[in-house]
C-alpha positions in Angstrom: 192.5 -66.5 284.9 193.5 -69.3 282.6 191.3 -70.7 279.9 191.7 -74.2 278.7 192.2 -74.3 274.9 189.3 -75.6 273.0 189.7 -79.0 271.4 187.8 -80.0 268.3 185.3 -82.8 268.8 186.8 -86.1 267.9 184.9 -88.3 265.6 184.1 -91.7 267.1 186.4 -94.4 266.1 184.9 -96.9 263.6 183.6 -100.0 265.1 184.7 -103.0 263.1 182.5 -106.1 263.4 183.8 -108.7 265.9 183.9 -112.1 264.3 182.0 -115.0 265.9 183.7 -118.1 267.1 184.9 -120.0 264.0 184.9 -116.8 261.8 182.5 -115.2 259.5 180.6 -117.2 256.9 179.8 -116.6 253.3 176.2 -115.6 254.1 177.5 -113.0 256.7 179.1 -111.0 253.9 175.6 -110.0 252.7 174.2 -109.4 256.2 176.8 -107.3 257.9 176.0 -103.6 257.8 178.2 -100.8 256.4 180.9 -103.0 255.0 183.3 -101.1 252.6 182.8 -101.9 248.9 184.7 -105.0 247.6 185.0 -106.6 251.0 186.1 -110.2 250.7 185.9 -113.3 252.9 189.1 -115.3 253.2 189.2 -118.2 255.7 186.5 -116.7 257.7 188.2 -113.2 257.9 187.0 -110.0 256.3 189.5 -108.5 253.9 189.1 -104.8 253.2 190.4 -103.4 249.9 192.8 -100.5 249.9 192.3 -97.5 247.6 193.2 -98.4 244.0 196.4 -97.3 242.3 196.3 -95.8 238.8 197.9 -99.0 237.4 195.3 -101.1 239.1 192.4 -99.1 237.8 193.7 -99.0 234.2 194.5 -102.8 234.3 191.0 -103.6 235.4 189.4 -101.5 232.7 191.8 -102.9 230.1 191.1 -106.5 230.7 187.4 -106.0 231.2 186.9 -104.2 227.9 189.4 -106.2 225.8 188.0 -109.5 226.9 184.5 -108.3 226.4 185.4 -107.7 222.7 186.7 -111.3 222.4 184.5 -113.5 224.6 182.4 -116.0 222.7 178.7 -116.6 223.1 177.8 -118.4 226.3 180.6 -116.7 228.3 180.4 -113.4 230.1 183.0 -111.0 231.5 182.1 -109.7 234.9 183.5 -107.5 237.7 182.5 -106.8 241.3 181.1 -110.3 242.0 182.3 -112.6 244.8 182.7 -116.3 244.2 181.0 -118.8 246.4 184.0 -121.2 247.1 182.9 -122.6 250.4 181.4 -121.6 253.8 184.4 -119.5 254.8 185.6 -118.1 251.5 184.0 -115.6 249.2 186.8 -113.8 247.3 186.2 -111.2 244.7 188.6 -111.4 241.7 189.3 -108.2 239.8 187.9 -109.7 236.5 186.0 -112.9 235.9 184.9 -114.9 232.8 182.0 -117.0 233.6 179.5 -119.5 232.0 176.4 -117.4 231.6 174.0 -120.2 232.3 175.7 -121.5 235.4 176.2 -118.0 236.8 172.4 -117.4 236.9 170.6 -118.1 240.1 168.9 -116.5 243.2 172.2 -115.1 244.5 173.4 -113.6 241.2 173.1 -110.0 242.6 176.1 -110.3 244.8 177.7 -113.7 244.3 178.2 -116.4 241.7 178.8 -120.2 242.1 182.4 -121.3 241.7 181.3 -123.9 239.1 180.5 -121.1 236.6 184.0 -119.5 236.7 186.2 -120.2 233.7 188.9 -117.5 234.3 189.8 -115.5 237.4 192.1 -112.5 237.0 193.8 -110.7 239.9 195.6 -107.4 239.5 198.3 -107.3 242.2 198.4 -104.3 244.5 201.0 -103.6 247.2 198.7 -104.9 249.9 197.5 -107.9 248.0 200.8 -109.5 246.9 200.6 -112.4 249.3 196.9 -113.1 248.6 197.3 -112.9 244.8 200.5 -114.9 244.6 199.8 -117.6 247.2 196.4 -117.7 249.1 194.0 -117.1 246.3 195.5 -119.3 243.5 195.6 -122.2 246.0 191.9 -121.7 246.8 190.9 -121.2 243.1 192.7 -124.3 242.0 191.2 -126.5 244.8 187.8 -125.1 243.9 188.3 -126.3 240.3 188.6 -122.9 238.5 190.4 -123.9 235.2 192.3 -120.7 234.5 194.0 -118.0 236.6 195.9 -114.9 235.5 198.0 -112.7 237.8 198.7 -109.3 236.5 201.7 -107.4 238.0 203.1 -103.9 237.4 206.6 -103.7 236.0 207.6 -100.1 235.2 204.0 -99.2 234.5 203.5 -102.0 232.1 201.4 -105.1 232.7 203.1 -108.5 233.1 200.6 -111.4 233.0 201.4 -114.7 234.6 199.1 -117.4 233.2 198.2 -120.6 235.0 196.1 -123.6 234.0 194.5 -126.2 236.3 196.1 -129.7 236.4 192.9 -131.7 237.2 194.6 -134.7 238.8 196.4 -132.6 241.4 194.0 -129.7 241.7 196.9 -127.3 241.4 197.9 -124.7 238.9 200.7 -125.1 236.3 202.3 -122.0 234.9 201.8 -121.9 231.1 203.5 -118.6 230.3 204.7 -115.2 231.4 203.7 -112.4 229.0 205.3 -109.0 228.9 204.3 -107.1 225.8 201.8 -109.4 224.1 199.4 -112.0 225.5 198.5 -114.7 223.1 196.7 -117.9 224.4 194.2 -120.4 223.0 192.3 -121.1 226.3 189.8 -120.5 227.8 189.2 -119.0 224.3 191.5 -117.4 221.7 193.0 -114.2 223.0 195.6 -112.0 221.4 196.3 -108.7 223.2 198.9 -106.0 223.1 199.5 -105.3 226.8 199.8 -101.6 226.3 197.4 -100.3 229.0 197.2 -96.9 227.4 195.0 -98.6 224.7 192.3 -99.4 227.1 189.3 -99.7 224.9 189.4 -101.7 221.7 188.1 -100.0 218.5 184.5 -100.9 217.6 183.4 -101.8 221.2 180.0 -100.1 221.8 179.9 -97.3 224.4 
């Protein structure tokens, strides 16, 4: 008598939400159940974030903490907030500098108005190269965000590509590529050694 081998019960395949005609909207991002953390909306499509690399994690912490030690009154450094660009776009930059007053509002728990954003920073991951180099900067510029930084990994050191909005064309102009030291005067005076091993500046409260 033959006995069929036992097979382990298979877990049901995840059911991804099916977009409606015309794509998802900015409000849907708050309504859809069980979305992974840091899900973004780009052109009506949901973008799921891949697991972070060590470089990505360290770069996020570095720029958040270093900018927090330098940001002037009236501005605030933020993470894990999406930007309300328009009905079909709610991206989530890795680090933001925003106007405190303009960022306040009924939606402040999950999203902030694009008019409040002074600087958007994206740390490039292998799966986000196209979005961070092409898609997002175009959208940020057209939405009027005055400053954009793209941070890339070169031999485990941060290289920062700095862009400033040219108001007449609503397009970004490259103003510098910084390898070892980042020194700029806008959106406020910033002078950083780009050694990510020095994540937290001295004197910053715990």
